C-alpha positions in Angstrom: 0.0 0.0 0.0 1.2 3.5 -0.9 -0.1 6.8 0.3 0.9 10.1 -1.2 0.0 12.6 1.5 -0.2 16.3 0.9 -0.7 18.9 3.6 -3.5 21.2 2.3 -5.2 24.4 3.2 -8.2 23.0 1.3 -9.0 20.2 -1.2 -12.0 19.0 -3.1 -13.1 16.2 -5.5 -15.5 16.8 -8.4 -17.1 14.0 -10.4 -19.2 14.7 -13.5 -19.2 18.5 -12.7 -20.5 17.9 -9.2 -18.3 18.6 -6.2 -18.7 15.5 -4.0 -16.2 16.1 -1.3 -14.4 19.0 0.3 -12.1 19.6 3.3 -10.4 22.7 4.7 -7.1 22.3 6.7 -5.9 18.7 6.6 -4.4 16.0 4.4 -5.2 15.0 0.8 -4.3 11.3 0.6 -3.9 9.5 -2.7 -4.1 5.8 -1.8 -2.6 3.1 -4.0 -3.5 -0.5 -3.2 -1.6 -3.6 -4.4 -2.5 -7.3 -4.7 -0.3 -8.1 -1.7 -1.9 -5.7 0.8 -3.3 -7.1 4.0 -4.8 -5.9 7.3 -1.2 -5.2 8.5 -0.7 -2.8 5.6 -3.9 -1.0 6.3 -3.1 -0.6 10.0 0.4 0.6 9.3 -0.5 3.3 6.8 -3.6 4.4 8.9 -1.6 4.8 12.1 1.3 6.5 10.3 -1.1 8.9 8.5 -3.0 9.9 11.7 0.1 10.4 13.8 2.5 11.9 11.2 3.8 15.2 12.6 3.8 17.5 9.5 1.8 20.5 10.8 3.5 23.5 12.2 3.4 24.4 15.9 3.6 27.9 17.3 7.4 28.0 16.5 6.7 27.1 12.9 8.3 23.7 13.4 6.6 20.6 11.9 5.7 19.1 15.2 1.9 18.5 15.1 -0.2 15.7 13.7 -3.5 15.8 11.9 -5.2 14.8 15.2 -3.4 17.7 17.0 -4.6 20.4 14.6 -8.2 19.0 14.3 -7.8 18.6 10.6 -9.7 16.4 8.1 -8.6 13.9 5.5 -9.8 13.6 1.9 -8.9 10.1 0.6 -8.7 9.4 -3.1 -8.1 5.9 -4.5 -5.3 6.0 -7.1 -4.3 2.7 -8.7 -1.8 4.6 -10.9 0.6 4.7 -7.9 1.4 1.1 -8.8 2.2 1.9 -12.4 5.2 -0.1 -13.7 7.1 2.0 -16.3 10.1 -0.2 -16.6 9.3 -1.4 -20.2 8.0 0.6 -23.1 6.1 3.9 -22.9 2.7 2.7 -21.7 2.5 2.0 -17.9 1.4 -1.4 -16.8 -0.9 -1.7 -13.8 -0.6 -5.4 -13.1 0.6 -4.8 -9.6 -2.5 -2.8 -8.6 -5.1 -4.7 -6.7 -8.3 -6.0 -8.4 -11.0 -3.3 -8.2 -13.2 -5.3 -5.9 -10.4 -6.0 -3.5 -9.0 -2.4 -3.7 -12.4 -0.9 -3.0 -12.8 -3.0 0.1 -9.3 -2.0 1.4 -10.0 1.6 0.5 -13.1 1.6 2.6 -11.4 -0.1 5.5 -8.6 2.5 5.4 -11.2 5.3 5.6 -13.1 3.7 8.4 -9.9 3.0 10.4 -8.8 6.6 9.9 -12.1 7.8 11.4 -11.3 5.6 14.5 -8.5 8.0 15.2 -11.1 10.8 15.5 -10.3 12.2 12.1 -13.2 13.5 9.9 -12.8 11.6 6.5 -14.2 12.7 3.2 -13.8 10.4 0.2 -13.4 10.5 -3.6 -15.6 8.2 -5.7 -13.9 4.9 -6.1 -13.4 4.0 -9.8 -14.7 7.3 -11.1 -12.9 9.9 -13.2 -12.3 12.6 -10.7 -11.0 16.2 -10.8 -9.0 16.9 -7.6 -8.3 20.5 -6.6 -6.0 21.4 -3.7 -4.1 24.2 -2.2 -0.9 22.6 -1.0 0.3 24.1 2.2 4.1 24.3 2.3 4.2 22.5 0.0 4.5 19.4 2.1 4.2 16.0 0.3 5.1 12.7 2.1 5.1 9.2 0.6 4.3 6.3 2.8 4.9 2.8 1.5 4.0 -0.3 3.7 6.1 -2.5 1.4 9.3 -0.9 2.6 8.7 -1.9 6.3 7.9 -5.5 5.5 
């Protein structure tokens, strides 16, 4: 499982010209799910995301978590994080999880993030989405559960 996490002042998702999700201060999380992901991966990425200290304290030092600042999360499923570009010019997505499996894991991730007291908004799984954000910093962090295995 991979998560590309961006600290944002605001973010939103639009599907078919309708804004379906919006957050103010918080994290925009692009979540990639692979065939090998398990409950352990979900727990690792969820806990790391909730407790990641990437918000500024009073001294402008990145010392506060999403929980500490009372921010929200906007989670967008993104299978393209598992693009394999090692051969040719067209990416292969064979390492991405099957859509039914990925949707289940995506939903579990969002539910578990809520258990940390974080308000969670979601994109629309499998839809063509337009994602808007105001990146704060910019701060972008990549978490990969495969690295810690």
